N, C-alpha and C positions, 0 to 999 in steps of 0.2 A: 503493500500500499504506500504510494507517494504522499509524503509529508510536504505541505507547503507553507513556506514562511511567509505570511501576507503582510505586507505593507499597508497598514490601516490607513495611512495618509492618503494613499492612492486609490484603494479599493474598500468598498462596503461590503460586508457579509449580512446576509439575510437567510437563515437558515443553512441551506447548501448551496444558495445563489452568491455568486461573486458580482458585485456592481461596480463598473467603472464609469466615471463622468469624463468623457472626451470632449476637448474644445477642438473645434473645426473652423476654418475660415469661414466667413459669412458667404463668400462666393461657392465654397463646396456645399454649404447647406441649401443655397438656392440652386445651384446647377447639378447638384448630385456628383458623386465619384466614388471611388473605393479607399478605404484608409486601412491602415495594418493597426491590430492591437496585439498587445502582449499579455499573455496571461501570466498569472503569479508563477506558473511552473517554467516559464521563460517561452512557451510555444508562442508562435505568432500566426494569426488568422486575419484574413481579409474580410472587412465588412463594406457591403455596398450601401452607399449614403442615397437615398432617394432624392430626387429633385424636389425642391420646396419642403425642404425638411423642418418643422417646427422645433425650437429649443424644447427640450425634455422628451423627445422622441426616444423610444426605446428600441433596440435591435438585440434579440436573443439568439445567442449560440447554444442551442439546445444540448444538454448533456455535457458541456463544457466548464461547469463549475465544480465545486468540490463534491466528494463522494463521502457520504457520512451514514453513519447507523443512528436511527433514532432511539429512543427510550424503550421501543418494543422490539429491537433487534430487527427492524426492517432497514433495508438498504436503500438510500435516496441518493439519486444522481442530481446534482444542481445543475443550474444554467448559468451561463456568463451573460452578464446583462451590459450593454453599452448604451450608455444616457448621453444624447448629444447635447453641446452647448455651443454657443458661438465666440469666435474671436472677433471683436469688434476693432478695426484700427485705430488706434490712438491719433494718426495724423494722416490725411489725405493728400496726394500731389494734386495739380489742376487737373490733368487728366482723368484721375478717378473721380475727382469732385464733379467733373462735367458729364462723365458717363452716369454717375448715380442721380444727377439732376435730370437727365434725359429719361431714366427709368422711373423715376418720380413723377415727371410729367405724363409719361404713358399711364401709369397706375391713377394718376389723379383724374385723367379723363375717362378712365374706366369706372371710377367711383360712382355709385346711384347718387343722385340728388333728391332731395326731400322736398 
């Protein structure tokens, strides 16, 4: 049985589930992409982030959490849960600012008026 030395600053434990909050660039959350995550045992997995992912969205790698035995002697195989958060840039250059203004204009035009 493998023993995991879990960094509780990086991972949360909920029963047999291991939860990691992962910050991705806001463009990745909007456009979608693949990210790599490293489990506490050192194994790496690829997670596909869907386009237009909201903060707090959970992606589950089934059966990749901890393996534990409960108080009744039953074996439980946990999940590895990736919770998405955004990295918002602290500074924008002129080109980024102009591109975001154009996107904002497009979405303002789409917004329903009351």
